[in-house]
N, C-alpha and C positions, 0 to 999 in steps of 0.2 A: 614615833611609829615610823617604820621604814617601808616603802612600797617599791617592789622590784617586779618588772615584767618577767613572767616565767617563760623559759625557752620553749618554743614549738607548741605551746598550749594556748597562748593568749590569755591565760588566767593571771590573776594578780597574787603575788606572794606578799604577805604582810607579817610584821612581827616586831617585837621589841628586842633589839640586839643585846640588851643587858641580860636577857635570859638565854641567849644563844639558841633561840628557837624561831622558826618561821612556820607559818601556816599557809597552805595553798587551798583556796576555796573556789568551788564552782557551784552550779545549781544543786548537785546531788552529793558532793563529797567534801570532806575536810580531811586533808592529809597533813600530819605534823612532820616536819623535816627538821631534824636536829643538825646544827652546824657545830661540830666538835672543833676545839681549838687547842693548841699547845700554848702554854704560858711560859715565857722564858724570862728569867730575871738574872741579872748579873750586877754585883756591887763592885765598883772600882775601889782599889786599895786606898786606904785613908791617907797614906803618906805620898810624898813625891809631888809631881806637877801634873798638869793636864795630860791625859793619855788618849791616843787614838784607839777606839774600840771597834772591832770588826767582828760580826757574827755571821757565820755561814751555816746554812741548813742543808743537810744531805738526806734525801729520801728517794722513793722509787722514781721520781721525776728527774733526779740528778742533784747537782750542787748549785745553790744560789745564795747570793748575799742578801741577808734580811736586815742588816744594820751596818752602818759605817759612819762614825762620827767621833768628835772629840768630847770628852767628859772630864769634869773636875774631880780631884781626889774625893772619895767618900760618896760620890753620886751613884745613882742606880740607872740601869737600863732595864726597862720593863716592856716586853713585847708580847703581842698576841698574834699568832699566825694560824691559818687554817690547818686542821688535823687531816692528814692524808694517809694515816697509818704510821707504822714504825718509822722513826727518823732519828737523826742525831744532829747536834749542833757543835760547831767548833768555834771557840771564842779566842780571838787574837787581841793582844794588847801591844801596841806599838810594833805590829808585825810579827810578834812571837806567839805561837800557840800556847795558851796557858790552861785551857780546859776543853775537854770533849765530853759531852753528855748524851746519853741515850734517852730518847723521848718515847713514851709508850702511848 
């Protein structure tokens, strides 16, 4: 169970992140707030040696790096990032753009 102090209200938001939902409670109301997420998965090629994987997300807020690390052949990168509307991700392997995906 996760507890987060709600901004500007003094109420407590609680929920189970596994369900991507949070509830805000006060004496008279219960409001369900859904936190939508993008799930991003990339599988590194089976052959070769360790590769540097860099994933950039582009949305209405601009461009930001959401992953940068080295991965062994055949391994997977599995990310969950907040959904802020339409977005795309750019996946680079050893500095070369190998894939660009639209996220809905």
